[in-house]
C-alpha positions, 0 to 999 in steps of 0.5 A: 954301343947296346951295353952303353948307358947316358947320363945327361945334366942339362941347365939352361939350353946346354945339355951334357952326356957322358957314357957309362957301362950299363946299370953302373951308375947307380952303383957309383953313387953308392960307393960300390964303383970307383969312376973308372970302372964306370965311364965308356969313354972319359970325355964329355960329350953335347951328342953321343948320338951325333958324336957331338963334344961339349966345348969349354964354354958348354961344360962352364954352362952347365957345371961352372967349371971347364975342368973335364974330370970335376965335369965328369963327376958331377954328371956322374952324380947329380945327372939324370939316368935312364935306368933299366927294368932292373934298376927301376925294380930295385929302386921300387922294391927300396922305396916299398920297404922304406914305406911300410918300414915306416908303417910298422914302425908308427902304427900299430892294430887297435885292439893289440897295440902291437905292429902290423906284421911286414908281410901282412902291410905288404899283403895290404899294399898290394890289396890296395894296388898301391904303386910306389914312385921310386923318385918320391919321399918315403913319407909323403908316400905313406901319408897318401896310403894311410888315406886308404889303408884303414879299409884293407888294415885296421891301423892307428897311429902308435905311442910307445908300449909299456911291458915287463919281462922277467928273466931267470938268473942264467939269462941275466947276461945274455939279455940285459945288453938287449934289453937296454939296447931295445927298450927304455927300462923304467925299473929292474926288480932282482929277487932269487930267481932272476929280475924284472925289467920293466920298460918302454918300446917302440911299436915298430922294434916289438917283433925283434925284441920278442924273437932276440929275447926267444933267441937268447934265453931259449924260451925261458923268460916272460914277457908281458905288455900291458893291456895285452896279457902275455905274449910267448916268446918270439911270437911277435906277429901272432901277438899282432892277430890275438890278444897276449893273454890267449897266446901268453904261456900260462902264467900270464894267462892266468895274470890276464883272467884275474885282470879280466 
């Protein structure tokens, strides 16, 4: 029985149990394993420990049918699983990533209006000592986190970021699709040397956008965010720490200086 994991489903006073291979039920629910690779036994039990099989009346009471195959599938999908330590950690890590990604996507650093990097948000959660619940929806936990997060991280709800990027002619083919995929393009100004794309973008997409632009152009572009100066290509994390005018290229820095 050391490799057996029991899945239980209860309705009223009746409980049904199914014997599965340890660690297989969650993979079945994710579509990674077929039912034949999950079950230790193709029988439904009333009490595995006592060796007591479920009667047809028990199946109907819990599952609404006495078809054993349908009951097995229903219990595997809907029943309660006593998780192994590894499975629980996997669920907690997955839920934590959902929480962090929501904060990254919908909240920003107030001075730069850029999202905090995922690593910084994770560090703040560690400093808070927040315990992630694997079974509570991420959006509900985000609301709990936000009650204390400002003590560890300057943060505000994000609006759309505005900016423009200048792409040399030789890179327009590689970058145009990327820009339109991640941004809402509000203007395109083609000149002899290239094109200036004006755009808005979700804060949570900014780091990916800056990084992919840097790869596509090998750094040969100028990215300027409204109220944030110029950002070095692919330097999203640094831009969240400092104003872009201080971190940007010479051309963007000069623009920022004239505006100031």
